[in-house]
C-alpha positions in Angstrom: 49.3 6.3 -7.0 51.9 3.8 -6.4 50.3 0.3 -5.7 51.1 -0.9 -2.1 52.5 -4.5 -1.9 50.4 -7.1 -0.9 51.8 -7.4 2.6 50.8 -3.9 3.1 47.3 -4.1 2.1 46.8 -7.1 4.2 44.8 -6.0 7.5 47.0 -5.8 10.6 45.9 -8.5 13.3 45.0 -6.8 16.9 46.4 -8.1 19.9 43.2 -9.8 20.8 43.3 -11.7 17.3 46.8 -12.8 17.7 46.0 -14.3 21.3 43.1 -15.8 20.0 44.9 -17.7 17.2 47.4 -19.3 19.8 44.8 -19.8 22.4 41.6 -20.9 20.6 42.3 -24.7 20.0 43.8 -25.4 23.2 40.9 -23.3 25.3 38.2 -24.7 23.3 39.8 -28.3 23.8 39.7 -27.7 27.5 36.2 -26.6 27.8 34.6 -29.2 25.6 36.2 -31.8 27.8 34.9 -30.3 31.1 31.6 -30.2 29.5 31.7 -34.0 28.3 33.1 -34.7 32.1 29.9 -33.0 33.5 27.8 -35.1 31.3 29.6 -38.4 32.1 29.1 -37.3 35.9 25.2 -36.8 35.3 24.9 -40.1 33.3 26.3 -41.9 36.1 24.1 -40.3 38.7 21.5 -42.2 36.6 23.1 -45.7 36.9 22.8 -45.4 40.7 19.8 -47.0 42.0 17.7 -45.1 44.4 20.0 -42.0 44.6 18.3 -38.7 44.0 19.4 -37.1 40.9 21.4 -34.0 41.4 21.8 -31.5 38.5 24.3 -29.7 40.4 26.9 -32.2 40.8 29.2 -31.6 38.1 29.3 -27.9 39.9 30.0 -29.3 43.3 32.7 -31.7 41.7 34.4 -29.1 39.7 34.4 -26.5 42.3 35.7 -29.3 44.7 38.7 -29.8 41.9 39.5 -26.2 41.9 39.4 -25.8 45.6 41.8 -28.8 46.3 44.3 -27.5 43.5 44.3 -23.7 44.2 42.1 -23.0 47.4 45.0 -22.8 49.7 48.6 -22.5 50.2 48.9 -26.3 50.7 46.7 -26.9 47.9 49.1 -24.6 45.6 52.3 -26.3 46.7 50.5 -29.7 45.8 49.6 -28.7 42.4 52.9 -27.0 42.0 54.6 -30.6 43.2 52.4 -32.7 40.9 53.1 -30.3 38.0 56.9 -30.4 38.4 57.3 -33.7 36.5 54.8 -33.2 33.9 56.9 -29.8 32.9 59.9 -32.1 32.5 58.0 -34.6 30.6 56.2 -32.2 28.7 59.4 -30.3 27.5 60.9 -33.4 26.8 58.2 -34.9 24.2 57.8 -31.1 23.0 61.4 -30.8 22.2 61.1 -34.1 20.1 58.2 -32.8 18.3 60.0 -29.7 17.1 62.6 -31.8 15.2 59.6 -34.1 13.8 60.1 -37.0 16.2 57.6 -38.7 18.2 59.1 -39.7 21.6 56.7 -42.0 22.8 59.6 -43.5 25.5 59.2 -40.7 28.1 57.7 -43.3 30.4 60.7 -45.5 29.8 63.0 -42.6 30.1 61.3 -41.2 33.1 62.2 -44.7 35.0 65.4 -44.7 33.8 66.4 -41.2 34.9 64.8 -42.4 38.4 66.6 -45.4 38.5 70.2 -43.4 38.1 69.2 -40.8 40.2 68.6 -43.5 43.0 71.8 -45.7 42.6 73.9 -42.3 42.7 71.7 -41.0 45.5 71.9 -44.1 47.9 75.7 -44.4 47.2 76.2 -40.8 48.2 73.4 -40.8 50.9 75.8 -39.8 54.0 77.9 -37.4 51.5 77.5 -33.7 51.9 74.3 -32.3 50.2 76.3 -29.9 47.9 77.6 -33.1 46.6 75.2 -35.6 46.8 72.3 -33.9 45.5 74.0 -32.4 42.2 75.3 -36.0 41.5 72.4 -37.9 41.9 70.2 -35.1 39.8 73.1 -35.2 37.0 72.9 -39.2 36.9 69.2 -39.3 36.2 69.8 -36.6 33.9 72.5 -38.7 31.9 70.7 -42.1 32.4 67.7 -40.6 30.6 69.5 -39.3 28.1 71.4 -42.5 27.2 68.1 -44.2 27.1 66.6 -41.7 24.7 69.8 -41.9 22.5 69.1 -45.7 21.7 66.1 -44.9 19.4 67.6 -41.7 18.0 70.7 -43.6 17.1 68.2 -46.5 15.6 66.5 -43.8 13.7 69.6 -42.2 12.3 71.4 -45.2 11.2 68.8 -47.8 10.3 65.4 -45.8 9.8 63.9 -47.5 12.6 60.7 -45.5 13.5 61.1 -43.9 16.7 57.6 -44.7 17.6 58.2 -48.7 17.8 61.6 -48.4 19.3 60.6 -46.1 22.4 57.6 -48.3 23.2 59.9 -51.2 23.0 62.4 -49.2 25.3 59.5 -48.4 27.8 58.9 -52.1 28.3 62.9 -52.9 28.9 62.7 -50.1 31.4 60.1 -51.4 33.5 61.8 -54.8 33.8 65.1 -53.5 34.3 63.9 -51.2 37.3 62.1 -54.2 38.5 65.0 -56.4 38.2 68.0 -54.0 39.9 65.4 -53.1 42.6 64.7 -56.7 43.3 68.1 -57.6 43.0 71.3 -55.8 44.1 69.3 -52.5 44.8 67.0 -54.2 47.5 67.3 -53.7 51.1 68.7 -56.6 52.7 65.7 -58.9 54.5 63.1 -56.2 53.5 59.7 -57.8 53.2 59.2 -56.1 49.9 61.5 -54.9 47.2 62.6 -51.2 48.2 66.0 -49.4 48.0 67.6 -47.5 50.7 66.6 -43.7 51.2 69.0 -41.1 49.2 69.5 -39.4 52.3 71.4 -36.1 51.9 70.8 -36.3 47.7 67.1 -35.5 48.4 66.0 -32.3 47.1 65.5 -29.6 50.0 62.1 -28.2 51.0 61.5 -24.8 49.7 57.6 -24.1 50.0 55.0 -25.3 52.5 55.1 -29.1 53.4 56.7 -30.6 50.3 57.5 -28.2 48.0 60.8 -29.3 46.7 63.8 -27.8 44.9 62.8 -29.5 41.7 59.7 -27.1 41.1 62.4 -24.0 40.5 64.5 -26.7 38.5 61.4 -27.1 36.2 60.6 -23.6 35.7 64.5 -22.8 35.0 64.4 -25.9 32.4 61.1 -24.1 30.8 63.3 -21.0 30.2 66.2 -23.1 29.1 64.7 -25.0 26.8 62.9 -21.8 25.0 66.3 -19.9 25.0 67.8 -23.3 23.3 65.2 -23.4 20.7 64.7 -19.9 19.8 67.8 -18.1 20.5 70.5 -20.8 19.5 71.9 -22.0 16.2 71.1 -25.4 17.2 67.5 -24.7 18.0 67.0 -23.4 14.5 68.4 -26.3 13.2 66.1 -28.6 15.3 63.2 -26.8 14.1 64.5 -26.6 10.3 64.9 -30.5 10.7 61.6 -30.9 12.1 60.1 -28.6 9.4 61.5 -30.3 6.1 64.8 -32.7 6.9 65.5 -32.5 3.0 65.7 -28.9 2.7 67.9 -28.8 5.9 70.4 -31.1 4.6 70.6 -29.2 1.3 71.1 -26.0 3.5 74.2 -28.1 5.3 72.7 -29.2 8.3 73.2 -32.8 9.5 69.7 -34.2 10.0 71.0 -37.5 11.4 73.1 -36.2 14.1 70.3 -33.5 15.1 67.8 -36.4 15.2 70.3 -38.5 17.6 71.0 -35.2 19.6 67.6 -34.4 20.1 66.2 -37.7 21.1 69.2 -37.7 23.4 68.1 -34.7 25.2 64.7 -35.4 25.3 65.4 -38.3 26.9 67.5 -36.7 29.3 64.7 -34.4 30.2 62.5 -37.2 30.6 64.9 -38.7 33.1 64.8 -34.9 35.0 61.4 -35.8 35.4 61.7 -39.1 37.3 64.8 -37.7 39.1 62.5 -35.0 40.5 60.1 -37.4 41.7 62.8 -39.7 43.2 64.8 -36.9 45.0 61.6 -34.6 45.9 58.9 -36.8 46.8 59.5 -40.6 47.2 63.4 -40.5 48.3 63.0 -44.5 48.0 62.0 -46.9 45.0 60.0 -50.0 44.7 60.1 -52.3 42.1 56.6 -50.9 41.0 57.8 -47.6 40.8 56.1 -45.4 38.4 53.3 -43.1 37.7 51.6 -42.2 34.3 53.8 -38.9 34.1 55.3 -40.1 30.9 52.0 -40.7 29.1 50.8 -37.5 30.4 53.6 -35.6 29.2 52.2 -36.3 25.6 49.3 -34.8 26.3 50.8 -32.0 27.8 53.1 -31.1 25.0 50.3 -31.3 22.6 48.2 -29.1 24.5 51.1 -26.5 24.9 51.6 -26.9 21.0 55.3 -28.0 22.1 56.0 -24.5 23.3 58.1 -24.5 26.2 56.7 -21.6 28.4 53.2 -22.8 27.3 54.2 -26.4 28.7 54.4 -24.7 32.3 50.8 -23.7 32.0 49.4 -26.9 30.3 51.5 -29.0 33.2 49.9 -26.8 35.6 46.6 -27.7 34.4 47.3 -31.4 34.6 48.9 -31.1 37.9 46.1 -29.0 39.5 43.6 -31.9 38.5 45.6 -34.5 40.1 45.9 -32.4 43.2 42.2 -31.5 43.6 41.0 -35.0 42.9 41.0 -36.4 46.4 38.7 -33.4 47.8 36.4 -34.0 44.5 36.1 -37.4 45.8 35.4 -36.4 49.1 33.1 -33.7 48.5 31.1 -35.1 45.5 31.6 -38.8 45.7 33.2 -38.7 42.4 35.9 -41.1 41.6 39.3 -39.7 40.9 39.5 -41.8 37.9 37.0 -38.5 36.5 40.7 -36.9 36.2 42.1 -39.8 33.7 39.0 -39.3 31.8 39.4 -35.8 31.5 43.0 -35.9 30.5 41.8 -38.8 27.7 39.1 -36.7 26.4 41.9 -33.6 26.1 44.0 -35.6 24.1 41.3 -37.0 22.1 39.9 -33.6 21.0 43.5 -32.4 20.4 43.8 -35.2 17.7 40.4 -34.2 16.5 41.8 -30.7 16.2 41.5 -30.4 12.3 37.6 -30.3 12.8 37.8 -27.8 15.4 39.9 -25.5 13.3 37.1 -25.7 10.8 34.5 -24.7 13.1 36.7 -21.9 15.0 37.4 -20.4 11.6 33.8 -19.5 11.4 34.2 -17.2 14.8 37.9 -16.1 14.2 38.2 -12.3 14.0 38.0 -10.8 11.0 41.0 -10.4 8.9 42.8 -13.2 10.5 43.2 -15.9 8.0 43.2 -19.0 10.0 43.4 -20.4 13.6 46.3 -22.4 14.1 46.0 -25.9 15.7 48.4 -27.7 17.9 48.1 -30.9 15.9 47.0 -30.4 12.3 47.6 -34.2 11.6 49.3 -37.1 12.7 52.6 -36.2 10.7 55.7 -34.9 12.8 55.9 -31.7 10.6 52.7 -30.9 12.0 53.9 -31.1 15.2 56.6 -28.7 14.8 
């Protein structure tokens, strides 16, 4: 009787087992964050003197949060609008992770991308929309890419760590934006620093009251990045360099060039995040323009395990929490800052995912060797 090769003797994984391997850690992280958030709500009740304790308050709060995010068509559109920049930002950070790079500069690239979009948008505000809108969006894409190229170039040429350089670039972006909006871009005699409206360069509304074109562009970007990573030679090289730069160099690839190109493209995607907010929502820019999108994008990318299509789902989760926070505060008298706590806890549990892997390994379906984690450790290779 002929002996079977080791591969043939391995038990085949069922569809459920494969799904569990992919989803176990992210789902567990979200569930733990929700439970911890409920505990925080209950503890906060005890700190309010004279208020009757309500064990059901977390259910009321989460029910209002879900209703505010998905309860009706307006809520769904609001969730999509809040999720759009997170999709772009999550793709930006995740694409860097695939090459073994920590792009912590998504916030600065977000701001510079919005700045490039508003400059061109205001300049072409009265031009036909078919000219003004693509030009402003392209300007944001290019501006974010240039901001990402700088740390990529420094990494490739001098070995400067991208975490340090991108954080420094974040501070420069904030001050650059404030200087330009308070100076040459400011509306004359305006009581506060603000730019002109982008006019015809603004994204058209496609859904409801504020569902702009950026929603569709974000979905297309996710599909494009997936195709780029898993169906092109360059995507293979990006993933190879992220797995082992020395082996990639031995195979004839050029890790330094790939590093610069990856950081540039990552910055361009983050620039589109800022562009989507500027052209789709605000249409003007103040000297304090900015959100937490750049930093939330890191958690989105980690929760999605840097997969472009999963990034859309992770962004919807975070965007839904933002959209439903207002109704939660009205119904349950829970501050909207609970959403920030939940997102921070999700990130904390993702960092602690090696511990979760050991726990989940005990409940992994029979025949499945282990549960993959989005972040086995804090090394770049683990994030690829």
